N, C-alpha and C positions, 0 to 999 in steps of 0.2 A: 528566570523567567515568568509571569504570569499570562496566563491564557489572553487579558485584556491588553496587554503590554503589546504580545505579539499581532493582535488584531490593530491596534494603532498604527504599529510599525509597519506592516502590511499596506495600511491605507496611505500612509505617508508615503510608502513607495511610489504606490500606483500615483499621488497626487503629483510626484516630483516629474513624471515623465508624462503629460497630460495627453499629448496628440497621441504617442504608440498606444498608450491606454485607451484612449478612445476609438482608435480605429480597431483596438482589439476588441473592444466590448460591442463595437458596431457589426463584426462579425458574428458574435456571438449571439446578438439580437434577432440579425438576419435569419441565422439558423433556427432559433428560435419561434421566430412567427410564421417560417415556411412551416415548421414541425407543428405548432398549433392550427394553423391553416389547414394543414392534412388531416388531422384528427379532426376539426371541425365539420370540414366538409364530406369526410367519411362517414361522421355519425349520422351528419344530416340526409347524406344518401341511403344509409339504412333504415334509418327510421322512415324515409318516405318511399324506400321499396316495402316494407314491410305494411305501412300504410296502404298504398297501393293495392297489395295484393288482399288486406282485409277489405277493401272497398270493391276489389272485382270479385272476390269469391274465389278461393282455390279451388272449388269442386265445378268451376266453369269451363266449358269448352268452347272454342270461337272457332266457327268455319266462316271463312271470305271467299269469292272468287278471286281471281287472279288474272289481269290482263284484260283486253277486250276482246269479245267474241266474234267469230267472223261472220261478215253479213249471210242472213238467213239460217245460221245454225242455232240451235236453242241455248236459252240463258246457261252459264257453268253453274249456277246456284237459283234453284228455284222454291216456292210455297210448298210445291209438292215432296222436294227434296227432306224440308223440314217436317212434315208429318210424315214422311216416310219412317225417320231416325226416330221418330216416336213412339211408333208403333214397332219397330224391327228392333229395340233394343230395351230390355227392361231394366237396365243401370241409366237411362235417362228419364229422370223425372219431370222434367220439364223442358219445353222450348220455345224461343221467342224468338219468332223472327224479326227480319226489321229491313225496312223498304223505305229508302230516304226519297224525297222530291224537293226539289225547288218549288215555292209558290209564292203567291204574292197577298200582300194582308192590306187591305183599303183601309187607311186612317183618314181623320179630317182634313188632314192637310198635307198628307203624302200616301205616296205608294211604296211599301216596303217590304223587298223580298227577303224570305225567312226560309231555314231549312226545317221541313215537316217530315217527322219521323213518323212512319206508320209501323205501329206493331202490335204485340198483345199484352193482355192485361197480367202473363208472367214475367214479362220483362223489368218492371220495377222492381221487383222481389228480387230478381237474379241479379239486379245491376246495385242491389242495397241502396235506392234512390229514397231518399228521406223529403218528406212533404211538409211545408210550411204550412200549408194551408188545403184541405179537401181531400182527396183521395185519387187512386186510379183508377181506369174504365176497370168495368168488371168483364168477364168471359162471357155474358150474356150481351152487353153493349157490343162487343167487338163482333159477335156472332151478326146482330141485328144490322151493324154499320151507324149506329148513333152517331148524332153528330156533336160528338162531346169531345175534348180537347185537354191535354195538359201543358202547361207553360213551364217553363224555365224561370226562375228567379230574374235573370235579365230580361227576357220576352216577356214576361207581364210586367215590368217596369217599361218597356219601350211600347207595346203594342196596347195597352190598356190605361186609359186616361183615367180613369176612377183609383181611388187611392188602394181600395181592395179590389183585387182583380177577379177574386172567387166570385162565379156566378154572373159573371160578364158573359156578354157575346162579342165574339170574333169572326170577321169576315176572312176566311181565307179561302183563296182561288175562286171566289163568286159563292163559296156557301157560306153559310152562319154556323158557328161552332159556341157551344156554351163552355165555358170554362169549370172545369170541374175539379181541379188541383193545380196546386203552384209548387214548384219544388223548392226546396233551401239552395242558397247560395252555395253550399259544400258539396253539393250534391255532383259526384264525378262524372263528366260524359264519357261516351265509348272513345272519341278522339282523343282525349286527354290522356287513355291507357295508354297509347302509343305515341306519344308526344305531339300530337298535331294542336292545331290554334281550334280546333274546335272543340264547344263547350256546352254541355249540359243547360247551362245557364240560358242558351238565346236562342234554344230548339223549342219546337212544338210540337209535341206528342198527340197523335189522333191513332183511333183504332185503324189496325192494319187494312181492314177490309174497305174502307174511304179510298184507299189508294188503289184498289183494284178495278179493273173491268170483271164486271160480275158473272161472265160468261166464262174466264178462263184464270179461276184463281189457281189452278194448279201449276200453270204454267208460266206465270208471272213471278219475275226475276226479282231476287232479294240483294239486298247487299252486303249482309251478313245475317248469321243465326247462332244464338247462344244457347248452350245445352247445358243444363244441369245435372250432374253426375251424380248417385247416390254414394251416401258416406263411405259405405261399405267398399267399393269400386273405385281403383286409383285414376283419376284422368288423365295420368301419362300412359295407361294402359288403353283408355278408351280410346284416345284420339286416335290411334291406328286403326282400330277397328272401325269406327265412323269414316275415316279417309276409305277404306275399302270397300265399305258400302256406298258410298257417293262413287266412287271409281266403276262399280257394277253397273248403276243406274245412269251411268254416262257412257257407258260400254270402253270403259278402260279410258278415256279421255279425262285427264287430271288440269281441271281450271281451276282450282280451287285451293285451298290451305286450312290445315286443320291445325288448330294449336290450343294450348292451354293457358290461362290464365298469368301463370308463373313465367311463360315462355313471350308473352306481351310485353315483359319488362326486360327484356336481354338486350335490348338497346339501350337502355337505362345504365344499367349493370355496366355495360361494356364502356359506355362514355364516362362512367362514373373512377372506372377501375383505371383507365388512360391517364384521368387526370390527377386519380392519388398516385399512380407511378411517376409521373410528372414532379408532383409536389414532393414527393419522395425524395426524390433524386434532388431537388433544388434544398431541401433541408439537411441532407448528407451533406452534399457540397459546401453549403454555406457553415454549416458546424466544422468541416476538413478545414475551410480557409479560415475560420476563429481559430480554429487549434493550431495551424502552422503561424497565424498570427501571434497566438498566445505565447508559444515556445521562441519564435523570435525573439520577441519584446524580453522573457524571461531571459533568454540568454544574454541580451544585451546589458540588460540590468546586474546581470551578473558578472559581467568583463567588465563594465562600467563602474561597479561596486568592490571592487577586488580589495582594495585596501580596506575598506571599511570592513569586510567580513573578516580580513586578516587581524584588526584591531578587535574586533568584537571576541575573536577567538582568542586573542592572548591575555585580553582581563577577564576571560573564564566564561563566554559562551560557549555551549555544547553543541555538539553536530546536530542535535535532533533540535534544537532552537533556530539554529540557522536553516535546516531544511524546512521547520513547520514556517517561518517566516516565507519565505519564496513562495512555499506551495500555497498560503494564503492569501498571498498578492493575487495569484492565477484565480483561485477561486473567487475572490471580491469580484475580478474585471467578469469572470463569467456568470456572477450571481447578479452584476450589474446589466450586464446584455441581455441576459433572460428577464429580467424586469423590464426590460425596457422591449423584449421581443413578445412578452403578453401581451402587452397594450397593444403593439402594431398589429399584432397577429388576430385578437379579437377585431381591433377596426378593419382590417382588410377583409376577414372572414365576412364582417357586415356588409361591408362595399360591394363587393365580389356577390354574395346570397342577393343583395338588392339591385344590382347590374344583369345579373344571369339569372336570376329567378328563382336560384339553388337554395333549398334549404339548410340550415346549418343548426349544429347543436355541439354544446363543448363540456364535456364531464370534466368533474375535478379529478380524476384518474388521469384523463389526459394532458392536463395541465402539469400535474406533478411526474408523470413521465418526462414530458418535455424539461420540466426545470433540472430532474435528477442527468437527462442526459446533459445539457449545457454543462451542470457542475462536473459530470463524467470526464467530458471531453477538457476542460478545464484543467481537472487534477492530472489528468493523464500529459497534457502539453507543458504543464509546469512541473512534474517530478522530477524529470532528468536532470534540466539548469539546475532545479534544486539541491537534488545530489550531489553534482558537481560541485556547487559552493559549499556545502557542507563539507565535502572531501578536501577542500583545499590544505595545501601546508600553511599554518600561518607565518612562518619565517619565509619561505619561498614566497607569499603573496604578498609580502612587505616589499620585497625589492621588485614587485612586477611596476613597471611603467604603462601608461595608457600610451 
């Protein structure tokens, strides 16, 4: 028998039992869709993590206070701490202290509350911020406390009525500031690095000296400090040294956390890992159910077509041809289910990405691996019933009564 004839017989056998074939193909479609979603979301999560690491900078160490200090106690992290760390360690190339305050911006028709970030000139280069227009403020402007500011893209759209915010004046907290720079919309904010809702595009950046009282710079509290570590020194090694130095400055009281840029994304990895495990379990379970359904359909086909098999054997059909026909029926069902699953999986990953804000990416290798998995399960499920059919005794099978 020619291969084309075997394929036609397999398709005919599938069409003769449409309900069972449809249910079996549905199981393979569910398994394929779940597996594709696993590959898509895993690939997207991996790409997102690499993107965020590149944006944060793998050479950065972050210092943040933890908890609220007791009344009358000094702040857990101060401007003096940041300066001391820069002076104490040669591997610290630059330090960017950050102090955030809530302030009001007076607009012609309303008063808007904004998050004002006071920092230094190094902050923008350390955080890899990109400018749509203008520049960051300079070290001299920070030292003098000049009335200049940098706006995020969303802040520029909301706070400045002119089409081009660059060079405009913005009244923040009763003082006028000149806009010397506007960030791009792709700029990654500090809050985004931790999965918060804060966005660099909505913030206003001013020289940190404008947020301090001039008589107490070193004792002023900071929300965080970013340290750039020399390329020849491992940030994971630098972090405990920075922590020990801060503990000595605060008499052994640890009210801060020191972490690297890679550790900031551990929460993202944990969440993605849990989701991947869940999707993997769903995919395996769906393929297992599809395999059980496939074996059930194949076995029922063999039992219901015993006389047909016996007649074919009696007129000269070889065992290999009977085996190939039933195996091909299983592969046809698996292939049909896999094709439907690809469509469902891609659509599902797109919807999940849109609803949950997750990135997704699907490689040809992921699609090919899923299809191969579906065909392998289909082959394994159909092989035993097909072997039983091929081994039937024609004489005994002709006497078989259903």
